[in-house]
BAFIMAR-226464 format. One record per residue: residue number from 1; residue in three letters; x, y, z of N, C-alpha, C, O in turn. Coordinates in nm, 4 decimals. Layout:
N
(site NUM; "ALA"; (X; Y; Z); (X; Y; Z); (X; Y; Z); (X; Y; Z))
...
This chain:
136
(site 1; "VAL"; (1.4192; -0.3837; 0.9851); (1.4534; -0.3648; 1.1250); (1.5410; -0.2409; 1.1419); (1.5223; -0.1623; 1.2347))
(site 2; "VAL"; (1.6372; -0.2249; 1.0504); (1.7259; -0.1088; 1.0587); (1.6450; 0.0201; 1.0498); (1.6709; 0.1148; 1.1241))
(site 3; "ASN"; (1.5463; 0.0245; 0.9586); (1.4645; 0.1451; 0.9444); (1.3884; 0.1787; 1.0720); (1.3704; 0.2962; 1.1039))
(site 4; "VAL"; (1.3436; 0.0773; 1.1453); (1.2742; 0.1004; 1.2724); (1.3713; 0.1567; 1.3749); (1.3413; 0.2549; 1.4429))
(site 5; "VAL"; (1.4878; 0.0940; 1.3856); (1.5877; 0.1336; 1.4855); (1.6340; 0.2771; 1.4642); (1.6502; 0.3519; 1.5606))
(site 6; "ILE"; (1.6555; 0.3166; 1.3378); (1.7046; 0.4527; 1.3127); (1.5919; 0.5555; 1.2973); (1.6179; 0.6728; 1.2703))
(site 7; "GLY"; (1.4674; 0.5114; 1.3144); (1.3542; 0.6038; 1.3162); (1.3078; 0.6533; 1.1804); (1.2529; 0.7631; 1.1713))
(site 8; "ARG"; (1.3283; 0.5755; 1.0743); (1.2843; 0.6177; 0.9402); (1.1398; 0.5805; 0.9114); (1.0803; 0.6371; 0.8198))
(site 9; "ILE"; (1.0811; 0.4875; 0.9859); (0.9441; 0.4431; 0.9600); (0.8478; 0.5204; 1.0488); (0.8664; 0.5291; 1.1702))
(site 10; "HIS"; (0.7442; 0.5765; 0.9861); (0.6460; 0.6568; 1.0585); (0.5053; 0.6111; 1.0212); (0.4782; 0.5784; 0.9057))
(site 11; "PHE"; (0.4172; 0.6093; 1.1191); (0.2762; 0.5738; 1.0996); (0.1901; 0.6937; 1.1403); (0.1294; 0.6929; 1.2474))
(site 12; "PRO"; (0.1846; 0.7969; 1.0551); (0.1061; 0.9161; 1.0896); (-0.0414; 0.8818; 1.1066); (-0.0931; 0.7918; 1.0403))
(site 13; "LYS"; (-0.1071; 0.9520; 1.1935); (-0.2489; 0.9273; 1.2206); (-0.3383; 1.0404; 1.1690); (-0.4608; 1.0301; 1.1757))
(site 14; "ASN"; (-0.2783; 1.1477; 1.1178); (-0.3564; 1.2652; 1.0800); (-0.4502; 1.2415; 0.9611); (-0.5449; 1.3181; 0.9434))
(site 15; "ARG"; (-0.4272; 1.1384; 0.8791); (-0.5147; 1.1136; 0.7637); (-0.6106; 0.9974; 0.7872); (-0.6926; 0.9676; 0.7003))
(site 16; "LEU"; (-0.6024; 0.9316; 0.9017); (-0.6891; 0.8175; 0.9286); (-0.8355; 0.8615; 0.9276); (-0.8721; 0.9602; 0.9915))
(site 17; "GLY"; (-0.9184; 0.7873; 0.8544); (-1.0600; 0.8224; 0.8412); (-1.0888; 0.9179; 0.7268); (-1.2048; 0.9391; 0.6916))
(site 18; "GLU"; (-0.9840; 0.9761; 0.6680); (-1.0025; 1.0670; 0.5545); (-1.0562; 0.9885; 0.4349); (-1.0149; 0.8753; 0.4099))
(site 19; "ILE"; (-1.1478; 1.0495; 0.3624); (-1.2021; 0.9875; 0.2417); (-1.1381; 1.0546; 0.1211); (-1.1370; 1.1772; 0.1099))
(site 20; "ILE"; (-1.0845; 0.9720; 0.0306); (-1.0240; 1.0233; -0.0914); (-1.0945; 0.9591; -0.2111); (-1.1467; 0.8481; -0.2016))
(site 21; "ILE"; (-1.0950; 1.0292; -0.3210); (-1.1518; 0.9768; -0.4454); (-1.0359; 0.9567; -0.5411); (-0.9630; 1.0506; -0.5731))
(site 22; "LEU"; (-1.0195; 0.8325; -0.5867); (-0.9110; 0.8003; -0.6777); (-0.9621; 0.7959; -0.8205); (-1.0794; 0.8236; -0.8459))
(site 23; "ASP"; (-0.8747; 0.7613; -0.9136); (-0.9089; 0.7646; -1.0559); (-1.0218; 0.6705; -1.0949); (-1.0739; 0.6807; -1.2059))
(site 24; "ASP"; (-1.0610; 0.5788; -1.0063); (-1.1749; 0.4904; -1.0351); (-1.3078; 0.5572; -1.0008); (-1.4142; 0.5010; -1.0267))
(site 25; "GLY"; (-1.3017; 0.6788; -0.9418); (-1.4211; 0.7541; -0.9063); (-1.4860; 0.7115; -0.7759); (-1.5864; 0.7698; -0.7350))
(site 26; "LEU"; (-1.4301; 0.6103; -0.7095); (-1.4871; 0.5611; -0.5840); (-1.4299; 0.6352; -0.4638); (-1.3199; 0.6903; -0.4689))
(site 27; "GLU"; (-1.5073; 0.6351; -0.3557); (-1.4610; 0.6928; -0.2298); (-1.3899; 0.5848; -0.1493); (-1.4457; 0.4779; -0.1242))
(site 28; "TRP"; (-1.2683; 0.6132; -0.1098); (-1.1865; 0.5205; -0.0321); (-1.1521; 0.5852; 0.1013); (-1.1123; 0.7016; 0.1062))
(site 29; "THR"; (-1.1674; 0.5096; 0.2091); (-1.1355; 0.5597; 0.3430); (-0.9973; 0.5092; 0.3826); (-0.9685; 0.3898; 0.3735))
(site 30; "ILE"; (-0.9123; 0.6014; 0.4266); (-0.7770; 0.5665; 0.4714); (-0.7867; 0.5084; 0.6122); (-0.8425; 0.5717; 0.7019))
(site 31; "PHE"; (-0.7319; 0.3864; 0.6319); (-0.7323; 0.3300; 0.7668); (-0.5931; 0.3063; 0.8237); (-0.5803; 0.2681; 0.9401))
(site 32; "ARG"; (-0.4898; 0.3278; 0.7453); (-0.3519; 0.3213; 0.7972); (-0.2618; 0.3889; 0.6950); (-0.2920; 0.3938; 0.5758))
(site 33; "GLN"; (-0.1501; 0.4407; 0.7452); (-0.0511; 0.5020; 0.6570); (0.0874; 0.4713; 0.7122); (0.1085; 0.4701; 0.8335))
(site 34; "VAL"; (0.1813; 0.4467; 0.6217); (0.3212; 0.4326; 0.6606); (0.4046; 0.5162; 0.5638); (0.3795; 0.5183; 0.4433))
(site 35; "ILE"; (0.5029; 0.5840; 0.6187); (0.5926; 0.6685; 0.5403); (0.7355; 0.6381; 0.5847); (0.7635; 0.6243; 0.7038))
(site 36; "ILE"; (0.8245; 0.6282; 0.4874); (0.9671; 0.6137; 0.5156); (1.0311; 0.7503; 0.4952); (1.0101; 0.8136; 0.3918))
(site 37; "THR"; (1.1087; 0.7961; 0.5924); (1.1817; 0.9211; 0.5774); (1.2759; 0.9082; 0.4579); (1.3509; 0.8110; 0.4490))
(site 38; "PRO"; (1.2731; 1.0048; 0.3662); (1.3594; 0.9949; 0.2478); (1.5075; 0.9869; 0.2851); (1.5523; 1.0476; 0.3823))
(site 39; "SER"; (1.5809; 0.9112; 0.2062); (1.7253; 0.9023; 0.2271); (1.7950; 0.9991; 0.1327); (1.7355; 1.0490; 0.0372))
(site 40; "ARG"; (1.9202; 1.0243; 0.1608); (1.9982; 1.1148; 0.0780); (2.0044; 1.0597; -0.0644); (2.0305; 0.9411; -0.0848))
(site 41; "GLY"; (1.9804; 1.1458; -0.1616); (1.9870; 1.1057; -0.3008); (1.8577; 1.0480; -0.3562); (1.8488; 1.0176; -0.4752))
(site 42; "GLN"; (1.7568; 1.0329; -0.2699); (1.6283; 0.9786; -0.3155); (1.5579; 1.0844; -0.4011); (1.5631; 1.2031; -0.3688))
(site 43; "PRO"; (1.4920; 1.0424; -0.5100); (1.4191; 1.1402; -0.5918); (1.3186; 1.2190; -0.5071); (1.2606; 1.1663; -0.4122))
(site 44; "GLU"; (1.2994; 1.3452; -0.5433); (1.2096; 1.4304; -0.4657); (1.0641; 1.3866; -0.4759); (0.9900; 1.3939; -0.3779))
(site 45; "ILE"; (1.0231; 1.3414; -0.5935); (0.8849; 1.2953; -0.6114); (0.8853; 1.1480; -0.6509); (0.9829; 1.0995; -0.7081))
(site 46; "PRO"; (0.7776; 1.0767; -0.6210); (0.7722; 0.9350; -0.6568); (0.7772; 0.9156; -0.8085); (0.7267; 0.9975; -0.8852))
(site 47; "GLY"; (0.8393; 0.8051; -0.8491); (0.8467; 0.7725; -0.9910); (0.7283; 0.6900; -1.0378); (0.6993; 0.6834; -1.1573))
(site 48; "ALA"; (0.6585; 0.6256; -0.9410); (0.5449; 0.5412; -0.9785); (0.4527; 0.5195; -0.8601); (0.4938; 0.5255; -0.7442))
(site 49; "ILE"; (0.3261; 0.4940; -0.8928); (0.2243; 0.4566; -0.7947); (0.1826; 0.3131; -0.8261); (0.1610; 0.2776; -0.9420))
(site 50; "PHE"; (0.1719; 0.2321; -0.7224); (0.1240; 0.0944; -0.7360); (-0.0071; 0.0864; -0.6605); (-0.0133; 0.1188; -0.5418))
(site 51; "ARG"; (-0.1146; 0.0422; -0.7307); (-0.2462; 0.0323; -0.6677); (-0.3059; -0.1053; -0.6843); (-0.3521; -0.1404; -0.7929))
(site 52; "PRO"; (-0.3057; -0.1840; -0.5776); (-0.3807; -0.3093; -0.5821); (-0.5251; -0.2836; -0.5401); (-0.5545; -0.1886; -0.4674))
(site 53; "ARG"; (-0.6134; -0.3694; -0.5870); (-0.7529; -0.3677; -0.5417); (-0.7946; -0.5127; -0.5277); (-0.7661; -0.5950; -0.6147))
(site 54; "PHE"; (-0.8627; -0.5442; -0.4174); (-0.8958; -0.6837; -0.3897); (-1.0059; -0.6915; -0.2851); (-1.0355; -0.5937; -0.2165))
(site 55; "ARG"; (-1.0653; -0.8082; -0.2742); (-1.1652; -0.8347; -0.1706); (-1.1102; -0.9475; -0.0828); (-1.0810; -1.0570; -0.1307))
(site 56; "ILE"; (-1.0971; -0.9185; 0.0436); (-1.0401; -1.0149; 0.1382); (-1.1323; -1.1360; 0.1513); (-1.2544; -1.1228; 0.1598))
(site 57; "LYS"; (-1.0715; -1.2526; 0.1526); (-1.1447; -1.3789; 0.1622); (-1.1568; -1.4203; 0.3086); (-1.0569; -1.4270; 0.3802))
(site 58; "GLY"; (-1.2790; -1.4479; 0.3523); (-1.3019; -1.5078; 0.4829); (-1.2723; -1.4213; 0.6036); (-1.2477; -1.4736; 0.7123))
(site 59; "MET"; (-1.2743; -1.2899; 0.5868); (-1.2534; -1.2046; 0.7042); (-1.3245; -1.0717; 0.6860); (-1.3397; -1.0216; 0.5746))
(site 60; "SER"; (-1.3669; -1.0170; 0.7965); (-1.4341; -0.8869; 0.7937); (-1.3307; -0.7756; 0.7741); (-1.2101; -0.7983; 0.7839))
(site 61; "HIS"; (-1.3806; -0.6558; 0.7463); (-1.2894; -0.5411; 0.7342); (-1.2141; -0.5193; 0.8650); (-1.0936; -0.4944; 0.8630))
(site 62; "ALA"; (-1.2830; -0.5281; 0.9780); (-1.2173; -0.5082; 1.1084); (-1.1058; -0.6109; 1.1300); (-0.9990; -0.5770; 1.1810))
(site 63; "GLN"; (-1.1304; -0.7351; 1.0916); (-1.0260; -0.8378; 1.1034); (-0.9096; -0.8057; 1.0105); (-0.7936; -0.8215; 1.0485))
(site 64; "ASN"; (-0.9398; -0.7609; 0.8898); (-0.8339; -0.7262; 0.7953); (-0.7497; -0.6098; 0.8461); (-0.6282; -0.6087; 0.8260))
(site 65; "VAL"; (-0.8114; -0.5124; 0.9112); (-0.7353; -0.3992; 0.9662); (-0.6268; -0.4513; 1.0605); (-0.5126; -0.4057; 1.0556))
(site 66; "ARG"; (-0.6623; -0.5454; 1.1448); (-0.5638; -0.6029; 1.2387); (-0.4618; -0.6897; 1.1639); (-0.3415; -0.6780; 1.1869))
(site 67; "PHE"; (-0.5093; -0.7752; 1.0759); (-0.4238; -0.8700; 1.0057); (-0.3263; -0.8005; 0.9101); (-0.2150; -0.8489; 0.8891))
(site 68; "SER"; (-0.3674; -0.6884; 0.8526); (-0.2857; -0.6217; 0.7507); (-0.1556; -0.5624; 0.8043); (-0.0734; -0.5134; 0.7269))
(site 69; "ILE"; (-0.1368; -0.5665; 0.9332); (-0.0098; -0.5219; 0.9924); (0.1015; -0.6223; 0.9623); (0.2176; -0.5839; 0.9480))
(site 70; "LEU"; (0.0664; -0.7510; 0.9526); (0.1672; -0.8570; 0.9397); (0.2609; -0.8422; 0.8200); (0.3811; -0.8625; 0.8372))
(site 71; "PRO"; (0.2139; -0.8080; 0.6997); (0.3077; -0.8023; 0.5864); (0.3930; -0.6756; 0.5783); (0.4764; -0.6648; 0.4884))
(site 72; "ILE"; (0.3752; -0.5801; 0.6687); (0.4500; -0.4542; 0.6610); (0.6008; -0.4770; 0.6481); (0.6631; -0.4141; 0.5626))
(site 73; "PRO"; (0.6621; -0.5635; 0.7283); (0.8084; -0.5811; 0.7146); (0.8516; -0.6325; 0.5774); (0.9680; -0.6172; 0.5404))
(site 74; "PHE"; (0.7611; -0.6926; 0.5019); (0.7970; -0.7490; 0.3728); (0.7993; -0.6469; 0.2598); (0.8434; -0.6794; 0.1496))
(site 75; "PHE"; (0.7527; -0.5236; 0.2840); (0.7626; -0.4241; 0.1773); (0.8298; -0.2947; 0.2189); (0.8845; -0.2260; 0.1327))
(site 76; "VAL"; (0.8287; -0.2573; 0.3475); (0.8885; -0.1286; 0.3845); (1.0392; -0.1250; 0.3623); (1.0966; -0.0171; 0.3474))
(site 77; "GLY"; (1.1027; -0.2386; 0.3600); (1.2473; -0.2426; 0.3376); (1.2868; -0.2655; 0.1932); (1.4056; -0.2710; 0.1615))
(site 78; "LEU"; (1.1884; -0.2789; 0.1049); (1.2214; -0.3028; -0.0355); (1.2803; -0.1764; -0.0994); (1.2425; -0.0648; -0.0637))
(site 79; "PRO"; (1.3723; -0.1949; -0.1932); (1.4316; -0.0787; -0.2610); (1.3243; 0.0081; -0.3253); (1.2358; -0.0408; -0.3954))
(site 80; "GLY"; (1.3347; 0.1393; -0.2994); (1.2460; 0.2359; -0.3621); (1.1135; 0.2611; -0.2930); (1.0383; 0.3488; -0.3355))
(site 81; "PHE"; (1.0817; 0.1847; -0.1848); (0.9544; 0.2080; -0.1168); (0.9567; 0.3436; -0.0483); (1.0553; 0.3790; 0.0163))
(site 82; "ARG"; (0.8470; 0.4207; -0.0622); (0.8358; 0.5543; -0.0025); (0.7213; 0.5636; 0.0982); (0.7397; 0.6127; 0.2096))
(site 83; "SER"; (0.6011; 0.5155; 0.0576); (0.4856; 0.5282; 0.1463); (0.3731; 0.4368; 0.0980); (0.3724; 0.3879; -0.0150))
(site 84; "LYS"; (0.2779; 0.4164; 0.1895); (0.1585; 0.3396; 0.1549); (0.0393; 0.3933; 0.2335); (0.0505; 0.4270; 0.3514))
(site 85; "LEU"; (-0.0751; 0.4005; 0.1655); (-0.2038; 0.4236; 0.2293); (-0.2813; 0.2930; 0.2191); (-0.2854; 0.2321; 0.1122))
(site 86; "TRP"; (-0.3428; 0.2489; 0.3286); (-0.4346; 0.1347; 0.3278); (-0.5733; 0.1933; 0.3108); (-0.6097; 0.2875; 0.3812))
(site 87; "LEU"; (-0.6516; 0.1391; 0.2182); (-0.7808; 0.1969; 0.1827); (-0.8909; 0.0922; 0.1870); (-0.8673; -0.0263; 0.1635))
(site 88; "TYR"; (-1.0124; 0.1388; 0.2177); (-1.1297; 0.0516; 0.2200); (-1.2468; 0.1260; 0.1584); (-1.2681; 0.2442; 0.1856))
(site 89; "ASN"; (-1.3236; 0.0546; 0.0740); (-1.4432; 0.1128; 0.0152); (-1.5647; 0.0485; 0.0806); (-1.5901; -0.0706; 0.0628))
(site 90; "GLU"; (-1.6379; 0.1264; 0.1545); (-1.7548; 0.0784; 0.2292); (-1.8620; 0.0226; 0.1352); (-1.9261; -0.0776; 0.1670))
(site 91; "GLU"; (-1.8817; 0.0863; 0.0210); (-1.9880; 0.0472; -0.0722); (-1.9621; -0.0893; -0.1372); (-2.0533; -0.1715; -0.1467))
(site 92; "THR"; (-1.8393; -0.1134; -0.1816); (-1.8077; -0.2388; -0.2526); (-1.7527; -0.3475; -0.1616); (-1.7579; -0.4658; -0.1952))
(site 93; "GLY"; (-1.6994; -0.3071; -0.0450); (-1.6327; -0.4029; 0.0434); (-1.4911; -0.4352; -0.0009); (-1.4277; -0.5249; 0.0546))
(site 94; "ASP"; (-1.4408; -0.3627; -0.1009); (-1.3058; -0.3861; -0.1510); (-1.2027; -0.3120; -0.0672); (-1.2308; -0.2102; -0.0039))
(site 95; "SER"; (-1.0828; -0.3671; -0.0697); (-0.9671; -0.3032; -0.0084); (-0.8742; -0.2597; -0.1203); (-0.8795; -0.3124; -0.2314))
(site 96; "SER"; (-0.7894; -0.1634; -0.0894); (-0.6928; -0.1154; -0.1872); (-0.5722; -0.0613; -0.1121); (-0.5739; -0.0448; 0.0099))
(site 97; "GLY"; (-0.4703; -0.0349; -0.1871); (-0.3515; 0.0296; -0.1338); (-0.3091; 0.1369; -0.2312); (-0.3443; 0.1331; -0.3491))
(site 98; "TYR"; (-0.2340; 0.2316; -0.1817); (-0.1791; 0.3372; -0.2668); (-0.0340; 0.3504; -0.2259); (-0.0017; 0.4181; -0.1283))
(site 99; "TYR"; (0.0538; 0.2847; -0.3017); (0.1958; 0.2803; -0.2702); (0.2715; 0.3800; -0.3576); (0.2450; 0.3906; -0.4774))
(site 100; "GLU"; (0.3635; 0.4515; -0.2990); (0.4543; 0.5365; -0.3756); (0.5912; 0.4690; -0.3791); (0.6420; 0.4217; -0.2774))
(site 101; "TRP"; (0.6497; 0.4657; -0.4996); (0.7813; 0.4047; -0.5220); (0.8721; 0.5049; -0.5916); (0.8246; 0.5937; -0.6624))
(site 102; "ASP"; (1.0024; 0.4908; -0.5715); (1.0985; 0.5804; -0.6359); (1.0944; 0.5699; -0.7875); (1.1104; 0.6700; -0.8573))
(site 103; "SER"; (1.0729; 0.4489; -0.8389); (1.0791; 0.4303; -0.9838); (0.9727; 0.3310; -1.0302); (0.9156; 0.2559; -0.9512))
(site 104; "LEU"; (0.9487; 0.3334; -1.1595); (0.8571; 0.2374; -1.2204); (0.9102; 0.0956; -1.1992); (0.8327; 0.0041; -1.1718))
(site 105; "GLU"; (1.0400; 0.0771; -1.2116); (1.1006; -0.0548; -1.1901); (1.0754; -0.1053; -1.0478); (1.0443; -0.2228; -1.0286))
(site 106; "ASP"; (1.0888; -0.0171; -0.9479); (1.0621; -0.0569; -0.8088); (0.9177; -0.1024; -0.7917); (0.8917; -0.2030; -0.7256))
(site 107; "ALA"; (0.8232; -0.0287; -0.8511); (0.6812; -0.0650; -0.8406); (0.6540; -0.1984; -0.9098); (0.5804; -0.2818; -0.8572))
(site 108; "GLU"; (0.7126; -0.2184; -1.0267); (0.6956; -0.3455; -1.0988); (0.7559; -0.4617; -1.0197); (0.6996; -0.5711; -1.0169))
(site 109; "ASN"; (0.8697; -0.4379; -0.9560); (0.9309; -0.5427; -0.8739); (0.8390; -0.5805; -0.7586); (0.8296; -0.6979; -0.7227))
(site 110; "TYR"; (0.7708; -0.4818; -0.7003); (0.6784; -0.5115; -0.5914); (0.5621; -0.5971; -0.6409); (0.5164; -0.6866; -0.5698))
(site 111; "ARG"; (0.5142; -0.5705; -0.7611); (0.4038; -0.6477; -0.8178); (0.4364; -0.7981; -0.8159); (0.3461; -0.8810; -0.8050))
(site 112; "ASN"; (0.5647; -0.8325; -0.8264); (0.6087; -0.9721; -0.8302); (0.6685; -1.0199; -0.6977); (0.7306; -1.1260; -0.6928))
(site 113; "SER"; (0.6503; -0.9432; -0.5915); (0.7126; -0.9752; -0.4629); (0.6299; -1.0738; -0.3802); (0.5142; -1.1023; -0.4109))
(site 114; "PHE"; (0.6928; -1.1242; -0.2753); (0.6253; -1.2114; -0.1792); (0.5027; -1.1416; -0.1213); (0.3967; -1.2030; -0.1097))
(site 115; "ALA"; (0.5156; -1.0137; -0.0849); (0.4049; -0.9411; -0.0216); (0.2841; -0.9315; -0.1156); (0.1705; -0.9480; -0.0711))
(site 116; "ALA"; (0.3068; -0.9051; -0.2441); (0.1953; -0.8963; -0.3395); (0.1323; -1.0335; -0.3622); (0.0103; -1.0443; -0.3745))
(site 117; "ARG"; (0.2139; -1.1373; -0.3678); (0.1594; -1.2727; -0.3830); (0.0794; -1.3122; -0.2593); (-0.0240; -1.3779; -0.2709))
(site 118; "PHE"; (0.1262; -1.2731; -0.1418); (0.0565; -1.2992; -0.0158); (-0.0813; -1.2325; -0.0179); (-0.1810; -1.2931; 0.0216))
(site 119; "MET"; (-0.0859; -1.1075; -0.0643); (-0.2119; -1.0331; -0.0746); (-0.3091; -1.1075; -0.1666); (-0.4269; -1.1230; -0.1345))
(site 120; "ALA"; (-0.2585; -1.1528; -0.2801); (-0.3440; -1.2227; -0.3763); (-0.3969; -1.3542; -0.3187); (-0.5123; -1.3898; -0.3425))
(site 121; "ARG"; (-0.3139; -1.4264; -0.2432); (-0.3571; -1.5544; -0.1856); (-0.4659; -1.5385; -0.0814); (-0.5484; -1.6284; -0.0646))
(site 122; "ARG"; (-0.4681; -1.4268; -0.0113); (-0.5694; -1.4087; 0.0926); (-0.6915; -1.3311; 0.0435); (-0.7719; -1.2828; 0.1232))
(site 123; "SER"; (-0.7040; -1.3200; -0.0876); (-0.8160; -1.2490; -0.1489); (-0.9078; -1.3461; -0.2217); (-0.8680; -1.4564; -0.2592))
(site 124; "GLU"; (-1.0325; -1.3018; -0.2408); (-1.1276; -1.3823; -0.3169); (-1.0756; -1.3992; -0.4593); (-1.0292; -1.3027; -0.5202))
(site 125; "PRO"; (-1.0829; -1.5200; -0.5123); (-1.0368; -1.5436; -0.6499); (-1.1057; -1.4491; -0.7483); (-1.2268; -1.4281; -0.7419))
(site 126; "GLY"; (-1.0267; -1.3928; -0.8388); (-1.0795; -1.3027; -0.9406); (-1.0997; -1.1594; -0.8950); (-1.1374; -1.0743; -0.9755))
(site 127; "SER"; (-1.0753; -1.1304; -0.7669); (-1.0996; -0.9940; -0.7176); (-0.9741; -0.9076; -0.7197); (-0.9818; -0.7879; -0.6920))
(site 128; "VAL"; (-0.8601; -0.9649; -0.7517); (-0.7335; -0.8927; -0.7414); (-0.6971; -0.8269; -0.8739); (-0.7003; -0.8899; -0.9796))
(site 129; "SER"; (-0.6627; -0.6993; -0.8657); (-0.6073; -0.6298; -0.9817); (-0.4961; -0.5374; -0.9334); (-0.4987; -0.4886; -0.8204))
(site 130; "PHE"; (-0.3993; -0.5143; -1.0201); (-0.2872; -0.4256; -0.9891); (-0.2763; -0.3213; -1.0996); (-0.2841; -0.3539; -1.2181))
(site 131; "ILE"; (-0.2580; -0.1958; -1.0597); (-0.2336; -0.0882; -1.1552); (-0.1020; -0.0229; -1.1152); (-0.0831; 0.0139; -0.9993))
(site 132; "VAL"; (-0.0116; -0.0086; -1.2108); (0.1134; 0.0625; -1.1886); (0.1121; 0.1828; -1.2806); (0.0968; 0.1692; -1.4020))
(site 133; "THR"; (0.1284; 0.3020; -1.2216); (0.1205; 0.4261; -1.2974); (0.2507; 0.5053; -1.2830); (0.2871; 0.5442; -1.1720))
(site 134; "PRO"; (0.3214; 0.5297; -1.3948); (0.4411; 0.6138; -1.3884); (0.4022; 0.7569; -1.3491); (0.2951; 0.8044; -1.3868))
(site 135; "GLN"; (0.4874; 0.8245; -1.2746); (0.4578; 0.9604; -1.2285); (0.5467; 1.0661; -1.2911); (0.5234; 1.1851; -1.2700))
(site 136; "LYS"; (0.6466; 1.0274; -1.3663); (0.7385; 1.1294; -1.4232); (0.7175; 1.1444; -1.5700); (0.7851; 1.2248; -1.6342))
């Protein structure tokens, strides 16, 4: 809430619809982005990337686009969070995220957070995977 009030949370629209190719070789379409304005003393570059991949259970992509707004408050305030891209692969029907964190520890902590467990619970069994990649 504090980040919203002081204007640190931003939802840029300039990358919406952009297609990116990640290390899995697949084309992913960006459908939402959130960025936190860096605070004083924050590392200049992210220390880690966290990438979940999953298939949503019982809902269409359009429904997921609307529903995926709900967990935002559960991760934007976590220590070390920097940004997130919401991604969708048209060919596989999978969803993904591309989170930037200040440190490897912050990314690992997110892997065990309420928000990550929530994501796993609303996904088809066996479709969830998490990759944490150090950046330094």
